[in-house]
C-alpha positions in Angstrom: -37.5 47.2 -44.5 -36.2 49.8 -46.9 -38.7 51.9 -48.7 -39.2 51.0 -52.3 -39.1 53.6 -55.1 -40.5 53.5 -58.6 -38.7 51.0 -60.8 -38.3 48.5 -57.9 -35.2 50.0 -56.4 -35.0 50.3 -52.7 -34.3 53.7 -51.0 -31.3 52.7 -49.0 -29.1 55.9 -49.3 -29.3 58.8 -46.9 -30.6 62.1 -48.4 -28.0 64.5 -49.8 -27.8 68.1 -48.7 -29.4 69.1 -52.0 -32.4 66.8 -51.4 -32.8 68.1 -47.8 -32.7 71.7 -49.1 -35.4 70.9 -51.8 -37.6 69.3 -49.1 -37.2 72.3 -46.9 -38.3 74.6 -49.8 -41.4 72.5 -50.1 -42.1 72.8 -46.4 -41.2 69.1 -45.8 -39.3 69.2 -42.5 -39.4 67.3 -39.3 -42.2 68.4 -36.9 -43.4 67.1 -33.5 -46.8 68.1 -32.4 -46.2 66.4 -29.1 -43.2 68.7 -28.4 -45.4 71.7 -29.2 -48.1 70.4 -26.8 -45.6 70.0 -24.0 -44.3 73.5 -24.4 -47.9 74.9 -24.5 -49.0 73.0 -21.4 -46.0 74.0 -19.3 -46.0 77.6 -20.6 -49.6 77.9 -19.5 -48.8 76.3 -16.2 -46.0 78.8 -15.7 -48.3 81.8 -16.4 -51.0 80.3 -14.2 -48.5 79.9 -11.4 -47.1 83.4 -11.7 -50.2 85.4 -12.6 -53.1 83.2 -11.6 -54.1 85.1 -8.5 -54.1 88.4 -10.3 -56.2 87.0 -13.2 -58.7 85.5 -10.8 -59.0 88.8 -8.9 -59.6 90.8 -12.0 -62.2 88.4 -13.3 -64.0 88.3 -9.9 -64.0 92.1 -9.7 -65.4 92.3 -13.2 -68.2 89.8 -12.4 -69.1 91.6 -9.2 -69.3 95.0 -10.9 -71.3 93.7 -13.9 -73.8 91.7 -11.8 -74.5 94.9 -9.8 -76.0 96.9 -12.7 -78.9 99.4 -12.1 -82.3 99.0 -13.9 -81.6 102.2 -15.8 -78.5 100.8 -17.4 -80.1 97.4 -18.2 -82.7 99.2 -20.3 -80.3 101.4 -22.2 -78.9 99.8 -25.3 -75.9 102.1 -25.5 -75.0 101.4 -21.9 -75.3 97.7 -22.4 -73.0 97.8 -25.3 -70.5 99.8 -23.4 -70.6 97.4 -20.4 -70.2 94.4 -22.8 -67.2 96.1 -24.4 -65.6 96.8 -21.0 -66.2 93.1 -20.0 -64.6 91.8 -23.2 -61.7 94.2 -22.7 -61.1 93.0 -19.2 -61.2 89.4 -20.2 -58.8 90.0 -23.1 -56.4 91.8 -20.7 -56.5 88.9 -18.3 -56.0 86.4 -21.1 -53.2 88.3 -22.8 -50.4 86.6 -20.9 -51.8 83.2 -21.7 -52.3 84.1 -25.4 -48.9 85.6 -25.7 -47.1 82.7 -24.0 -49.1 80.2 -26.0 -48.2 81.9 -29.3 -44.5 81.9 -28.3 -44.6 78.3 -27.2 -46.3 77.2 -30.4 -43.7 78.9 -32.6 -40.8 77.5 -30.4 -42.2 74.0 -30.5 -42.4 74.1 -34.3 -39.0 75.6 -34.8 -37.1 73.6 -32.2 -37.0 70.4 -34.2 -36.9 71.3 -37.9 -35.9 74.9 -37.8 -37.7 77.9 -39.4 -39.0 77.3 -42.9 -41.7 79.1 -45.0 -42.9 77.5 -48.2 -45.5 78.8 -50.5 -45.8 75.3 -51.9 -47.4 74.1 -48.7 -50.1 76.8 -49.0 -50.9 75.9 -52.6 -54.0 74.0 -53.7 -53.4 70.3 -54.5 -56.0 68.1 -56.1 -54.8 65.0 -54.3 -55.9 66.5 -51.0 -59.6 66.3 -52.1 -59.2 63.1 -54.2 -61.5 60.5 -52.5 -59.4 57.6 -53.6 -56.2 59.2 -52.4 -58.0 60.0 -49.1 -59.0 56.3 -48.7 -55.5 55.3 -49.4 -54.2 57.6 -46.7 -56.7 56.2 -44.3 -55.6 52.6 -44.8 -51.9 53.3 -45.0 -49.2 52.1 -42.6 -48.7 55.7 -41.6 -52.4 56.0 -40.5 -52.1 52.8 -38.6 -49.0 54.1 -36.8 -50.8 57.4 -36.0 -53.8 55.4 -34.6 -51.6 53.3 -32.4 -49.8 56.4 -31.2 -53.1 58.1 -30.3 -54.3 55.0 -28.4 -51.0 54.8 -26.6 -51.2 58.5 -25.7 -54.7 58.0 -24.4 -53.8 55.1 -22.2 -50.7 56.9 -20.9 -52.5 60.1 -20.0 -55.4 58.0 -18.5 -52.9 56.3 -16.3 -51.4 59.6 -15.2 -54.9 61.0 -14.5 -55.8 58.0 -12.4 -52.5 58.3 -10.5 -53.3 62.0 -9.9 -56.9 61.2 -8.6 -55.6 58.3 -6.4 -52.9 60.5 -4.9 -55.2 63.4 -4.1 -58.3 61.3 -3.2 -58.3 62.3 0.5 -58.1 66.0 -0.3 -60.9 65.6 -3.0 -63.2 63.9 -0.5 -62.5 66.7 2.1 -63.7 69.4 -0.3 -67.3 68.7 0.6 -66.7 69.7 4.3 -64.9 73.0 3.6 -66.4 76.5 3.5 -67.1 77.9 0.0 -64.0 80.2 -0.2 -61.7 77.6 1.2 -63.1 74.9 -1.0 -62.6 77.0 -4.1 -59.0 77.7 -3.2 -58.4 74.0 -2.5 -60.0 73.0 -5.7 -57.8 75.4 -7.6 -54.7 74.0 -6.0 -55.7 70.4 -6.6 -56.6 71.1 -10.2 -53.2 72.7 -10.8 -51.4 69.8 -9.2 -53.4 67.3 -11.3 -52.7 69.4 -14.4 -48.9 69.1 -13.7 -49.1 65.4 -13.1 -51.0 64.7 -16.3 -48.7 67.1 -18.2 -45.8 64.9 -17.1 -47.3 62.2 -19.3 -47.0 64.4 -22.3 -43.3 64.8 -21.6 -42.8 61.0 -22.0 -44.8 61.1 -25.2 -42.6 63.9 -26.6 -39.4 62.1 -25.6 -40.6 59.2 -27.8 -42.1 61.3 -30.6 -39.2 63.7 -31.3 -36.6 61.0 -32.3 -39.4 59.1 -34.1 -40.2 62.2 -36.2 -36.6 62.8 -37.1 -36.2 59.1 -38.1 -39.4 59.1 -40.1 -38.4 62.4 -41.9 -35.0 60.9 -42.8 -36.7 57.7 -44.0 -39.1 59.5 -46.3 -36.3 61.4 -47.9 -34.0 58.4 -48.5 -32.8 58.0 -52.1 -32.0 55.1 -54.4 -28.5 54.7 -55.8 -29.9 55.7 -59.2 -31.2 59.0 -57.8 -27.8 59.6 -56.3 -26.1 59.1 -59.6 -28.6 61.4 -61.4 -28.2 64.1 -58.8 -24.4 63.8 -59.1 -24.7 64.2 -62.9 -26.9 67.3 -62.5 -24.6 68.9 -60.0 -21.1 68.0 -61.3 -21.8 66.8 -64.8 -21.5 63.2 -66.1 -18.4 61.2 -65.3 -17.6 60.8 -69.0 -17.6 64.6 -69.5 -15.5 65.2 -66.4 -13.0 62.5 -67.6 -12.8 64.1 -71.0 -12.3 67.6 -69.5 -9.5 66.2 -67.2 -7.9 64.5 -70.2 -7.9 67.8 -72.2 -6.5 69.6 -69.2 -3.7 67.1 -68.9 -3.0 67.3 -72.6 -2.8 71.1 -72.6 -0.5 71.0 -69.6 1.8 68.4 -71.3 1.9 70.5 -74.4 2.9 73.6 -72.4 5.6 71.5 -70.7 7.0 70.2 -74.0 7.3 73.8 -75.3 9.8 74.4 -72.5 12.1 71.5 -73.5 13.9 73.4 -76.3 14.6 76.2 -73.9 16.3 73.9 -71.3 20.0 73.8 -70.7 20.2 70.0 -70.2 18.1 66.9 -70.2 19.1 64.2 -67.7 17.9 60.6 -68.4 17.6 57.3 -66.5 18.4 56.5 -69.5 15.0 55.2 -70.7 12.4 55.3 -67.9 12.9 58.9 -66.7 13.8 62.2 -68.3 14.1 65.7 -66.6 14.8 69.0 -68.3 16.7 71.6 -66.3 17.3 75.3 -66.9 19.3 77.8 -65.0 19.5 81.6 -65.6 21.7 83.3 -63.1 20.0 86.6 -63.8 16.4 85.5 -62.9 16.8 82.3 -60.9 18.4 81.5 -57.5 18.7 77.8 -58.3 18.2 75.5 -61.3 14.6 74.9 -62.2 12.8 71.8 -63.5 10.9 72.8 -66.7 9.9 69.3 -67.9 9.8 65.8 -66.6 8.2 62.5 -67.7 8.4 58.7 -67.5 8.3 56.1 -70.2 6.6 57.5 -73.3 6.7 61.1 -72.1 10.4 60.7 -71.3 11.0 59.4 -74.8 9.3 62.4 -76.3 11.3 64.8 -74.1 14.6 63.2 -75.3 13.4 63.4 -78.9 12.6 67.1 -78.6 15.9 67.8 -76.9 17.9 66.2 -79.6 15.9 68.0 -82.3 16.5 71.3 -80.6 20.2 70.7 -79.9 19.8 70.5 -76.1 22.4 68.3 -74.4 21.1 64.9 -73.3 23.2 62.9 -70.9 22.7 59.8 -68.8 22.8 60.1 -65.0 20.3 57.7 -63.6 20.6 58.5 -59.9 20.3 62.3 -60.6 17.4 61.8 -63.0 15.4 59.7 -60.5 16.2 62.1 -57.6 15.0 65.2 -59.6 11.9 63.4 -60.9 10.7 62.2 -57.5 11.6 65.3 -55.4 10.9 68.3 -57.6 7.6 69.7 -58.9 7.2 71.1 -62.4 8.4 74.7 -62.7 10.0 74.5 -59.2 13.6 74.8 -58.1 15.5 71.7 -57.3 16.1 70.9 -53.6 19.3 72.2 -51.9 20.7 68.6 -51.6 21.0 68.4 -55.4 22.7 71.7 -55.9 26.3 70.3 -56.2 25.3 67.4 -58.5 23.3 69.7 -60.8 26.0 72.3 -60.7 28.6 69.7 -61.9 26.2 68.7 -64.7 25.6 72.3 -65.9 29.3 73.1 -65.7 30.0 70.0 -67.9 27.3 71.2 -70.4 28.6 74.8 -70.5 32.2 73.4 -71.1 30.9 71.3 -74.0 29.3 74.3 -75.6 32.4 76.5 -75.2 35.2 73.9 -75.8 37.8 74.2 -78.4 37.5 71.4 -81.0 41.2 70.9 -80.9 41.3 70.2 -77.2 40.1 67.1 -75.4 36.4 67.0 -74.5 35.5 67.7 -70.9 34.5 64.7 -68.7 31.5 64.4 -66.5 32.4 63.1 -63.0 31.7 59.3 -62.8 29.8 59.6 -59.5 27.6 62.6 -58.8 27.2 63.6 -55.1 23.6 62.8 -54.3 22.5 62.6 -50.6 21.2 59.2 -49.5 17.8 60.6 -48.5 17.3 61.8 -52.2 18.2 58.5 -53.8 15.3 56.6 -55.4 
């Protein structure tokens, strides 16, 4: 069942990147204590396997040397302190590999799932942590019940693995009583290590369940309502109304700049009503005619009006107007397939501008050469 938020809305949407980053800054990331436990146990087992004999030898030597202390040293306070310090030093040296590996395993277990994160908010004092009512609420919550069931399941699982270990090693355990002391101690150590590994195997199964559960639970806690998504979108990108207004202003400015180019065009070719394209060609600066304005319907009407007001030639050539409109971007040169047709139009326009009033007016070709692939 989806988690409910304040206001009755259900948290059905996955957390956004921004929400995940904010949760990480608060120290709220996925963590699995079971994974850390597994790494600690097997790291300790590895150290014990590799350096256990040396550690036992050092501790045995330390015990032998410190049990054999003369009466003079036992009655001298300074010597007793020196001996105690030496014993503690030896013990720390022996335990250093365990402590170092345990520290590394603890950090690796914490970082492996949720990554590295340091948050001062997690260290801050919070009143709800000492609030009795809040504490009672946490005790009777669904999360507490889940943790209780998990703890009981872990207990039963590890108990089962322990019983399996005892049953499997029962003959060797019963034989310990008939062994000499030294051999019995060695056999006990080996049996304890083997049982430790068997029981630790149960923690692997627990971690295999707990890791995906913690990831799922973390994602569930950070889920958002649709209202929260909309509010975050407004904070990040601005409200849709403002963005629409900005886009409208940008389109209006672009249209105005385009309309300013119409009086500078050499010719405006029309559909005659639905499309209008304004073309310009300057041999000194352009390698091909360029589209300086185009529009459909109302924009096309305005282009025609500006052209007539500015004295720019307006002529009807529907196939050419559609071809230029659909194939050419604003302020770009026309495609090579339209060179001949546009050249005939521009030649006609230039002849109109230079013609002798006493001579017949030039004629535009009845059919302009437009390739089939450029016809629309």
